[in-house]
Each structure stands twice: as structure tokens, then as C-alpha cells.
N, C-alpha and C positions, 0 to 999 in steps of 0.2 A: 789678897784675893777678894774676899767678898766685899770689903770696902770699897774698892774700886768700881764693882759691879753697881753697888748702890749710889755711888757718886754719878756712874755715866747715866744710869735710869734717870735720878732726879734732875741731871742736866737735860736729859732727853726730855722731860716732862716740862720743864720749864721754859724750853725752846719751843717746844709745841704750844704752851700757853701765850708766848711772846708772839708767836706767828700768828695764831688766831687773832690777838689782839690789834695787831698792826693790820692785818688783812681786813678785819670790821670796820678800822677806821678809815682805810683807803677806800672801802666798800660804799661806807656813809658818804663818803666826799664825793664819791662816783654818782652815787645817786642824786645828791644836791644840785651837782653841776648838770645833770642830764634833766632834772625836774627845770631847772633855772630856764634851759634853753628850749 
């Protein structure tokens, strides 16, 4: 039970980190495109 909870929390934190990383990438690309136009 405890190990499963630890794995779930680790997966959640990993998904959060990946989500923020992807969001930053898209945000930077969006800013560059808007500045070009």
C-alpha cells in the first residue's frame, strides 16, 4: 500500500515537471512567432 502511494506521488510530480517543460517550450515558440509577426 505505502509503496503504491509513493509510486503515485512520484508519477504525479514527474508529470507536473514534464507538463511545465512542454508548456514553456510551446510558450517560447509562441512568443518568438508573435515577435516575428
